N, CA, C and O of each residue as an XYZ file, in Angstrom:
640
protein
N     -99.687     -5.010   -173.083
C    -100.826     -5.735   -173.116
C    -101.072     -6.142   -174.559
O    -101.179     -5.270   -175.421
N    -101.167     -7.435   -174.854
C    -101.307     -7.909   -176.159
C    -102.655     -7.587   -176.720
O    -103.640     -7.664   -175.986
N    -102.763     -7.235   -177.962
C    -103.998     -6.921   -178.628
C    -104.552     -5.519   -178.432
O    -105.585     -5.181   -179.009
N    -103.899     -4.712   -177.644
C    -104.348     -3.404   -177.359
C    -103.501     -2.415   -178.160
O    -102.284     -2.358   -177.983
N    -104.114     -1.665   -179.009
C    -103.347     -0.801   -179.907
C    -102.539      0.193   -179.085
O    -103.018      0.757   -178.100
N    -101.337      0.384   -179.507
C    -100.465      1.386   -178.749
C     -99.902      0.889   -177.497
O     -99.078      1.594   -176.916
N    -100.257     -0.272   -176.997
C     -99.730     -0.712   -175.712
C     -99.014     -2.065   -175.768
O     -98.591     -2.585   -174.736
N     -98.885     -2.609   -176.918
C     -98.153     -3.892   -177.042
C     -96.714     -3.622   -177.435
O     -96.400     -2.569   -177.990
N     -95.840     -4.578   -177.146
C     -94.389     -4.407   -177.454
C     -93.581     -3.740   -176.349
O     -94.008     -3.545   -175.211
N     -92.384     -3.413   -176.790
C     -91.401     -2.868   -175.851
C     -91.887     -1.466   -175.414
O     -92.432     -0.707   -176.216
N     -91.672     -1.141   -174.102
C     -92.038      0.154   -173.571
C     -91.140      1.230   -174.221
O     -89.938      1.029   -174.395
N     -91.734      2.335   -174.562
C     -90.815      3.405   -175.174
C     -89.877      3.934   -174.122
O     -90.180      3.973   -172.930
N     -88.705      4.346   -174.622
C     -87.666      4.855   -173.730
C     -87.857      6.395   -173.727
O     -88.070      7.004   -174.776
N     -87.774      7.022   -172.493
C     -87.964      8.464   -172.337
C     -86.915      9.206   -173.210
O     -85.814      8.708   -173.446
N     -87.297     10.395   -173.669
C     -86.379     11.196   -174.560
C     -84.955     11.448   -173.852
O     -83.896     11.397   -174.477
N     -85.047     11.708   -172.560
C     -83.759     11.985   -171.793
C     -82.856     10.827   -171.904
O     -81.665     11.020   -172.147
N     -83.320      9.657   -171.749
C     -82.503      8.387   -171.883
C     -81.993      8.182   -173.276
O     -80.871      7.728   -173.502
N     -82.900      8.552   -174.258
C     -82.385      8.475   -175.679
C     -81.224      9.430   -175.936
O     -80.259      9.094   -176.623
N     -81.347     10.668   -175.348
C     -80.334     11.669   -175.521
C     -79.033     11.176   -174.853
O     -77.955     11.244   -175.444
N     -79.163     10.673   -173.595
C     -77.961     10.164   -172.890
C     -77.257      8.974   -173.722
O     -76.043      8.779   -173.672
N     -78.077      8.265   -174.430
C     -77.472      7.175   -175.299
C     -76.927      7.766   -176.649
O     -76.304      7.039   -177.424
N     -77.151      9.013   -176.909
C     -76.678      9.566   -178.152
C     -77.657      9.372   -179.356
O     -77.257      9.506   -180.513
N     -78.959      9.052   -179.049
C     -79.944      8.787   -180.025
C     -79.430      7.797   -181.008
O     -79.220      8.165   -182.164
N     -79.199      6.496   -180.622
C     -78.591      5.581   -181.490
C     -79.352      5.283   -182.789
O     -78.746      4.994   -183.820
N     -80.710      5.359   -182.722
C     -81.521      5.098   -183.885
C     -81.596      6.285   -184.837
O     -82.144      6.189   -185.935
N     -81.041      7.388   -184.397
C     -81.018      8.639   -185.221
C     -82.484      9.101   -185.665
O     -82.649      9.772   -186.683
N     -83.506      8.713   -184.863
C     -84.878      9.063   -185.139
C     -85.092     10.370   -184.538
O     -84.361     10.823   -183.656
N     -86.152     11.001   -185.046
C     -86.631     12.364   -184.499
C     -87.094     12.045   -183.115
O     -87.797     11.059   -182.891
N     -86.671     12.946   -182.106
C     -87.047     12.796   -180.701
C     -88.305     13.514   -180.500
O     -88.542     14.525   -181.160
N     -89.178     13.033   -179.581
C     -90.473     13.611   -179.206
C     -90.206     14.917   -178.420
O     -89.665     14.917   -177.314
N     -90.597     15.964   -179.028
C     -90.411     17.241   -178.296
C     -91.581     17.580   -177.352
O     -91.495     18.494   -176.532
N     -92.673     16.815   -177.495
C     -93.936     17.044   -176.629
C     -93.922     16.105   -175.394
O     -94.943     15.977   -174.720
N     -92.843     15.485   -175.109
C     -92.923     14.597   -173.972
C     -93.046     15.359   -172.709
O     -92.335     16.354   -172.569
N     -93.911     14.987   -171.724
C     -94.166     15.733   -170.522
C     -92.886     15.841   -169.698
O     -92.099     14.899   -169.605
N     -92.703     17.020   -169.102
C     -91.456     17.232   -168.273
C     -92.063     17.399   -166.846
O     -92.783     18.343   -166.520
N     -91.683     16.361   -166.025
C     -92.112     16.364   -164.652
C     -91.038     16.987   -163.749
O     -91.178     16.915   -162.528
N     -90.050     17.549   -164.252
C     -88.978     18.292   -163.469
C     -87.880     17.306   -162.978
O     -88.145     16.251   -162.401
N     -86.785     17.686   -163.222
C     -85.629     16.931   -162.809
C     -85.426     17.047   -161.247
O     -85.695     18.118   -160.703
N     -85.013     16.096   -160.590
C     -84.687     16.133   -159.204
C     -83.189     16.357   -159.124
O     -82.363     15.610   -159.649
N     -82.888     17.512   -158.383
C     -81.502     17.772   -158.204
C     -80.961     17.234   -156.898
O     -79.785     16.888   -156.781
N     -81.875     17.169   -155.888
C     -81.495     16.662   -154.588
C     -82.760     16.387   -153.769
O     -83.682     17.203   -153.741
N     -82.788     15.270   -153.128
C     -83.973     14.977   -152.328
C     -83.617     14.116   -151.116
O     -82.867     13.146   -151.226
N     -84.159     14.482   -149.977
C     -83.841     13.794   -148.766
C     -84.516     12.379   -148.754
O     -85.551     12.154   -149.381
N     -83.910     11.506   -148.052
C     -84.334     10.170   -147.823
C     -85.632     10.234   -147.008
O     -85.665     11.048   -146.085
N     -86.710      9.461   -147.248
C     -87.838      9.506   -146.409
C     -87.524      9.080   -144.913
O     -86.652      8.256   -144.635
N     -88.308      9.713   -143.992
C     -87.890      9.366   -142.589
C     -88.155      8.029   -142.154
O     -87.557      7.528   -141.201
N     -89.157      7.349   -142.916
C     -89.523      5.950   -142.536
C     -88.557      4.924   -143.071
O     -88.730      3.750   -142.745
N     -87.649      5.224   -143.788
C     -86.726      4.308   -144.407
C     -85.764      3.735   -143.420
O     -85.252      4.456   -142.564
N     -85.504      2.470   -143.512
C     -84.619      1.794   -142.529
C     -83.183      2.124   -142.720
O     -82.838      2.850   -143.653
N     -82.351      1.634   -141.900
C     -80.923      2.031   -141.864
C     -80.278      1.647   -143.194
O     -79.660      2.507   -143.821
N     -80.387      0.421   -143.650
C     -79.753     -0.005   -144.808
C     -80.314      0.696   -146.027
O     -79.535      1.055   -146.911
N     -81.628      0.916   -146.133
C     -82.292      1.646   -147.194
C     -81.735      3.031   -147.328
O     -81.476      3.515   -148.429
N     -81.546      3.695   -146.139
C     -81.015      4.983   -146.045
C     -79.588      5.046   -146.616
O     -79.216      5.948   -147.366
N     -78.877      4.103   -146.239
C     -77.481      4.026   -146.762
C     -77.456      3.926   -148.375
O     -76.692      4.594   -149.071
N     -78.374      3.023   -148.860
C     -78.478      2.852   -150.308
C     -78.950      4.165   -150.976
O     -78.433      4.530   -152.032
N     -79.943      4.890   -150.362
C     -80.508      6.166   -150.793
C     -79.317      7.198   -150.938
O     -79.163      7.897   -151.940
N     -78.506      7.217   -149.850
C     -77.454      8.179   -149.843
C     -76.382      7.800   -150.843
O     -75.606      8.685   -151.202
N     -76.264      6.631   -151.307
C     -75.336      6.228   -152.278
C     -75.851      6.454   -153.708
O     -75.125      6.976   -154.554
N     -77.103      6.059   -153.974
C     -77.621      6.082   -155.378
C     -78.233      7.380   -155.770
O     -78.072      7.810   -156.913
N     -78.944      8.043   -154.859
C     -79.682      9.283   -155.226
C     -78.777     10.403   -155.772
O     -79.194     11.095   -156.701
N     -77.550     10.618   -155.237
C     -76.733     11.661   -155.732
C     -76.231     11.273   -157.171
O     -76.075     12.155   -158.015
N     -75.996     10.049   -157.427
C     -75.604      9.578   -158.709
C     -76.618      9.757   -159.730
O     -76.323     10.209   -160.837
N     -77.849      9.410   -159.399
C     -79.009      9.534   -160.365
C     -79.219     11.039   -160.606
O     -79.466     11.435   -161.746
N     -79.132     11.879   -159.583
C     -79.414     13.351   -159.792
C     -78.259     13.949   -160.676
O     -78.501     14.806   -161.526
N     -76.938     13.445   -160.433
C     -75.848     14.007   -161.200
C     -76.059     13.611   -162.680
O     -75.755     14.425   -163.552
N     -76.555     12.423   -162.999
C     -76.712     11.970   -164.369
C     -78.027     12.507   -164.973
O     -78.308     12.249   -166.144
N     -78.812     13.227   -164.214
C     -80.102     13.855   -164.600
C     -80.991     12.817   -165.220
O     -81.556     12.961   -166.304
N     -81.075     11.709   -164.411
C     -82.054     10.583   -164.684
C     -83.247     10.632   -163.843
O     -84.289     10.136   -164.271
N     -83.203     11.179   -162.686
C     -84.235     11.041   -161.680
C     -85.178     12.325   -161.798
O     -84.783     13.464   -161.546
N     -86.400     12.020   -162.188
C     -87.473     12.982   -162.224
C     -88.372     12.823   -160.993
O     -88.309     11.832   -160.265
N     -89.197     13.828   -160.799
C     -90.111     13.798   -159.690
C     -91.008     12.578   -159.697
O     -91.325     12.066   -158.624
N     -91.423     12.098   -160.818
C     -92.221     10.906   -160.962
C     -91.503      9.661   -160.758
O     -92.169      8.625   -160.729
N     -90.196      9.606   -160.607
C     -89.423      8.485   -160.422
C     -88.913      8.309   -159.007
O     -88.223      7.328   -158.729
N     -89.215      9.186   -158.140
C     -88.814      9.191   -156.761
C     -89.404      7.929   -156.082
O     -88.690      7.293   -155.307
N     -90.656      7.544   -156.332
C     -91.258      6.370   -155.631
C     -90.572      5.109   -156.099
O     -90.559      4.120   -155.366
N     -89.973      5.103   -157.347
C     -89.216      3.936   -157.841
C     -87.933      3.810   -156.960
O     -87.539      2.715   -156.556
N     -87.358      4.884   -156.708
C     -86.142      4.920   -155.767
C     -86.460      4.493   -154.360
O     -85.704      3.782   -153.699
N     -87.609      4.956   -153.935
C     -88.075      4.568   -152.572
C     -88.306      3.099   -152.477
O     -87.915      2.497   -151.477
N     -88.948      2.446   -153.500
C     -89.225      1.051   -153.452
C     -87.877      0.218   -153.564
O     -87.679     -0.822   -152.936
N     -86.996      0.790   -154.420
C     -85.703      0.052   -154.573
C     -84.919      0.080   -153.202
O     -84.391     -0.937   -152.752
N     -84.881      1.151   -152.647
C     -84.072      1.346   -151.389
C     -84.688      0.562   -150.258
O     -83.974     -0.023   -149.444
N     -86.094      0.540   -150.193
C     -86.767     -0.215   -149.175
C     -86.532     -1.633   -149.421
O     -86.270     -2.333   -148.442
N     -86.590     -2.198   -150.652
C     -86.389     -3.559   -150.941
C     -84.951     -3.948   -150.505
O     -84.729     -5.028   -149.957
N     -83.956     -3.013   -150.770
C     -82.584     -3.349   -150.267
C     -82.552     -3.392   -148.780
O     -81.813     -4.230   -148.265
N     -83.266     -2.587   -148.007
C     -83.331     -2.620   -146.610
C     -83.860     -3.979   -146.120
O     -83.335     -4.583   -145.184
N     -84.918     -4.424   -146.798
C     -85.530     -5.694   -146.444
C     -84.569     -6.837   -146.795
O     -84.447     -7.769   -146.000
N     -83.908     -6.814   -147.902
C     -82.864     -7.771   -148.275
C     -81.761     -8.019   -147.223
O     -81.406     -9.131   -146.834
N     -81.268     -6.831   -146.816
C     -80.122     -6.870   -145.785
C     -80.656     -7.371   -144.447
O     -79.936     -8.081   -143.744
N     -81.932     -7.022   -144.052
C     -82.418     -7.483   -142.776
C     -82.649     -8.961   -142.846
O     -82.359     -9.653   -141.870
N     -83.170     -9.512   -143.972
C     -83.517    -10.846   -144.088
C     -82.121    -11.644   -144.152
O     -81.979    -12.709   -143.552
N     -81.174    -11.099   -144.867
C     -79.819    -11.740   -144.956
C     -79.230    -11.940   -143.552
O     -78.661    -12.986   -143.239
N     -79.394    -10.848   -142.677
C     -78.810    -10.913   -141.334
C     -79.646    -12.015   -140.507
O     -79.070    -12.686   -139.651
N     -80.847    -12.165   -140.746
C     -81.647    -13.254   -140.098
C     -81.142    -14.563   -140.585
O     -81.072    -15.469   -139.755
N     -80.802    -14.780   -141.737
C     -80.365    -16.062   -142.244
C     -78.951    -16.360   -141.688
O     -78.619    -17.508   -141.392
N     -78.141    -15.311   -141.557
C     -76.802    -15.539   -141.026
C     -76.968    -15.923   -139.488
O     -76.251    -16.784   -138.979
N     -77.897    -15.276   -138.813
C     -78.003    -15.556   -137.433
C     -78.662    -16.902   -137.117
O     -78.227    -17.590   -136.193
N     -79.744    -17.306   -137.893
C     -80.546    -18.466   -137.575
C     -80.231    -19.643   -138.520
O     -80.544    -20.787   -138.190
N     -79.652    -19.394   -139.624
C     -79.363    -20.472   -140.611
C     -80.534    -20.569   -141.679
O     -81.501    -19.810   -141.622
N     -80.409    -21.439   -142.549
C     -81.279    -21.619   -143.666
C     -82.509    -22.438   -143.236
O     -83.510    -22.461   -143.952
N     -82.447    -23.083   -142.121
C     -83.579    -23.812   -141.510
C     -83.728    -23.366   -140.101
O     -82.772    -23.052   -139.392
N     -85.055    -23.354   -139.703
C     -85.449    -23.004   -138.359
C     -86.459    -24.062   -137.873
O     -87.010    -24.815   -138.676
N     -86.682    -24.105   -136.620
C     -87.668    -25.000   -136.113
C     -89.018    -24.465   -136.321
O     -89.273    -23.305   -135.997
N     -89.953    -25.286   -136.874
C     -91.261    -24.944   -137.183
C     -92.133    -25.144   -135.961
O     -91.636    -25.488   -134.889
N     -93.467    -24.926   -136.118
C     -94.376    -25.016   -134.962
C     -94.423    -26.478   -134.426
O     -94.650    -26.694   -133.236
N     -94.215    -27.432   -135.282
C     -94.288    -28.837   -134.829
C     -92.900    -29.299   -134.264
O     -92.768    -30.423   -133.780
N     -91.852    -28.387   -134.341
C     -90.657    -28.788   -133.769
C     -89.650    -29.368   -134.783
O     -88.504    -29.674   -134.458
N     -90.112    -29.494   -135.956
C     -89.317    -30.040   -137.092
C     -88.657    -28.871   -137.852
O     -89.155    -27.747   -137.794
N     -87.484    -29.136   -138.601
C     -86.887    -28.060   -139.286
C     -87.695    -27.652   -140.511
O     -88.225    -28.490   -141.241
N     -87.774    -26.322   -140.717
C     -88.378    -25.819   -141.994
C     -87.541    -24.722   -142.535
O     -86.685    -24.149   -141.861
N     -87.815    -24.446   -143.781
C     -87.100    -23.341   -144.469
C     -87.253    -22.059   -143.714
O     -88.369    -21.740   -143.303
N     -86.220    -21.313   -143.506
C     -86.236    -20.037   -142.859
C     -87.077    -19.079   -143.782
O     -86.747    -18.924   -144.958
N     -88.153    -18.446   -143.247
C     -88.947    -17.515   -144.033
C     -88.177    -16.335   -144.576
O     -88.571    -15.709   -145.560
N     -87.083    -16.045   -143.923
C     -86.229    -14.883   -144.411
C     -85.686    -15.182   -145.817
O     -85.397    -14.259   -146.579
N     -85.545    -16.513   -146.169
C     -85.111    -16.820   -147.576
C     -86.169    -16.436   -148.560
O     -85.803    -16.054   -149.671
N     -87.422    -16.496   -148.277
C     -88.463    -16.012   -149.126
C     -88.377    -14.473   -149.302
O     -88.475    -13.918   -150.396
N     -88.187    -13.847   -148.141
C     -88.060    -12.442   -148.091
C     -86.897    -11.949   -148.956
O     -86.986    -10.937   -149.651
N     -85.785    -12.727   -148.879
C     -84.565    -12.352   -149.726
C     -84.909    -12.457   -151.194
O     -84.583    -11.561   -151.972
N     -85.581    -13.568   -151.598
C     -85.898    -13.718   -152.990
C     -86.905    -12.688   -153.484
O     -86.796    -12.232   -154.622
N     -87.867    -12.314   -152.678
C     -88.796    -11.234   -153.063
C     -88.091     -9.821   -153.181
O     -88.296     -9.035   -154.105
N     -87.305     -9.624   -152.209
C     -86.493     -8.335   -152.275
C     -85.605     -8.238   -153.435
O     -85.511     -7.170   -154.040
N     -84.992     -9.208   -153.765
C     -83.993     -9.240   -154.891
C     -84.785     -9.060   -156.218
O     -84.337     -8.364   -157.129
N     -85.942     -9.691   -156.294
C     -86.803     -9.464   -157.497
C     -87.258     -7.979   -157.561
O     -87.253     -7.375   -158.634
N     -87.623     -7.443   -156.485
C     -88.029     -6.055   -156.479
C     -86.876     -5.183   -156.857
O     -87.039     -4.267   -157.663
N     -85.716     -5.431   -156.307
C     -84.570     -4.625   -156.555
C     -84.163     -4.756   -158.027
O     -83.761     -3.734   -158.582
N     -84.219     -5.853   -158.690
C     -83.984     -6.101   -159.993
C     -84.887     -5.279   -160.861
O     -84.434     -4.532   -161.728
N     -86.219     -5.426   -160.612
C     -87.198     -4.680   -161.414
C     -87.066     -3.118   -161.252
O     -87.047     -2.417   -162.264
N     -86.984     -2.613   -160.110
C     -86.867     -1.224   -159.924
C     -85.541     -0.621   -160.160
O     -85.448      0.546   -160.541
N     -84.436     -1.424   -159.932
C     -83.158     -0.982   -160.351
C     -83.022     -0.766   -161.781
O     -82.409      0.198   -162.240
N     -83.629     -1.722   -162.540
C     -83.622     -1.626   -163.962
C     -84.370     -0.443   -164.492
O     -83.954      0.132   -165.498
N     -85.482     -0.035   -163.852
C     -86.160      1.183   -164.235
C     -85.299      2.393   -164.050
O     -85.395      3.357   -164.808
N     -84.435      2.350   -163.023
C     -83.561      3.540   -162.676
C     -82.194      3.422   -163.376
O     -81.358      4.312   -163.218
N     -81.944      2.346   -164.146
C     -80.636      2.176   -164.813
C     -79.506      1.809   -163.890
O     -78.365      2.215   -164.110
N     -79.827      0.984   -162.776
C     -78.781      0.631   -161.821
C     -78.162     -0.829   -162.055
O     -77.487     -1.408   -161.204
N     -78.451     -1.309   -163.216
C     -77.804     -2.667   -163.499
C     -77.047     -2.482   -164.815
O     -77.362     -1.552   -165.557
N     -76.064     -3.327   -165.135
C     -75.197     -3.177   -166.341
C     -76.064     -3.183   -167.644
O     -75.732     -2.417   -168.549
N     -77.126     -3.978   -167.797
C     -77.862     -3.963   -168.970
C     -78.610     -2.655   -169.169
O     -78.603     -2.069   -170.252
N     -79.244     -2.220   -168.114
C     -79.893     -0.896   -168.148
C     -78.992      0.252   -168.440
O     -79.368      1.144   -169.200
N     -77.802      0.273   -167.866
C     -76.818      1.312   -168.214
C     -76.428      1.251   -169.605
O     -76.283      2.293   -170.245
N     -76.226     -0.026   -170.188
C     -75.823     -0.027   -171.570
C     -76.978      0.419   -172.451
O     -76.732      1.001   -173.507
N     -78.199      0.181   -172.076
C     -79.386      0.779   -172.835
C     -79.407      2.251   -172.807
O     -79.806      2.925   -173.757
N     -78.947      2.758   -171.645
C     -78.842      4.330   -171.496
C     -77.721      4.864   -172.337
O     -77.877      5.918   -172.952
N     -76.588      4.184   -172.395
C     -75.439      4.683   -173.082
C     -75.462      4.478   -174.526
O     -74.977      5.294   -175.309
N     -76.081      3.283   -174.916
C     -76.029      2.983   -176.306
C     -74.734      2.365   -176.707
O     -73.841      2.226   -175.871
N     -74.589      1.985   -177.954
C     -73.388      1.295   -178.414
C     -72.159      2.186   -178.344
O     -72.232      3.413   -178.406
N     -71.025      1.505   -178.211
C     -69.732      2.206   -178.104
C     -69.361      2.805   -179.425
O     -69.925      2.375   -180.431
N     -68.519      3.700   -179.513
C     -68.034      4.344   -180.687
C     -67.154      3.300   -181.570
O     -66.133      2.792   -181.105
N     -67.577      3.048   -182.746
C     -66.793      2.094   -183.618
C     -65.374      2.679   -183.995
O     -64.468      1.915   -184.329
N     -65.213      3.934   -183.940
C     -63.904      4.599   -184.273
C     -62.890      4.533   -183.197
O     -61.727      4.882   -183.400
N     -63.330      4.069   -182.002
C     -62.444      3.956   -180.929
C     -61.379      2.953   -181.122
O     -61.664      1.773   -181.325
N     -60.108      3.394   -181.064
C     -59.027      2.420   -181.336
C     -58.419      1.796   -180.108
O     -57.283      1.323   -180.150
N     -59.158      1.786   -179.008
C     -58.712      1.106   -177.827
C     -58.919     -0.431   -177.915
O     -58.409     -1.134   -177.043
N     -59.593     -0.952   -178.852
C     -59.891     -2.303   -178.963
C     -58.647     -3.051   -179.543
O     -58.261     -2.791   -180.683
N     -58.064     -3.913   -178.819
C     -56.877     -4.643   -179.328
C     -57.223     -5.599   -180.541
O     -56.323     -5.970   -181.295
N     -58.502     -5.982   -180.718
C     -58.910     -6.903   -181.750
C     -59.251     -6.075   -183.038
O     -59.477     -6.686   -184.082
N     -59.294     -4.747   -183.003
C     -59.719     -3.969   -184.058
C     -59.062     -4.288   -185.374
O     -59.691     -4.344   -186.430
N     -57.737     -4.499   -185.259
C     -56.869     -4.855   -186.484
C     -57.291     -6.142   -187.094
O     -57.322     -6.232   -188.321
N     -57.613     -7.128   -186.350
C     -58.101     -8.399   -186.813
C     -59.502     -8.310   -187.457
O     -59.777     -8.957   -188.468
N     -60.357     -7.510   -186.854
C     -61.719     -7.444   -187.412
C     -61.667     -6.551   -188.720
O     -62.436     -6.820   -189.642
N     -60.843     -5.574   -188.813
C     -60.830     -4.702   -189.961
C     -60.020     -5.291   -191.143
O     -60.040     -4.773   -192.260
N     -59.348     -6.336   -190.857
C     -58.527     -6.965   -191.976
C     -57.268     -6.445   -192.084
O     -56.499     -6.865   -192.949
């Protein structure tokens, strides 16, 4: 929020994510950050659709293994998996009926499932980023690579 002291600018990264990244800024870490408890394993909600359940069963163990998922993050995972479920169902509707359908007046109109796909992918992008499920978010978790790593074939050119 612009103009509000302490609330403008980039959101702070949780200490656990800074530690996963190796504390790239080498700043002192906040030792007073609240601990909401790591989630080691959690069952998929019973209301989740088939595709969302498949995504949950894929992503949840990975997040638990990396110790990224806390009790307060479970709803983010629920929203992400539910959006994935909606995305897959809407995609199936487009495959079945096409990008245009007959409207009330009998003329072709855009399939409403296309709007559902767009909204679901936006939700997946937002909540997936919060959970570190996209390449940019993972890079922010990991931090920069080790400059002493000699696996780079261009290192000799760069170092002279």
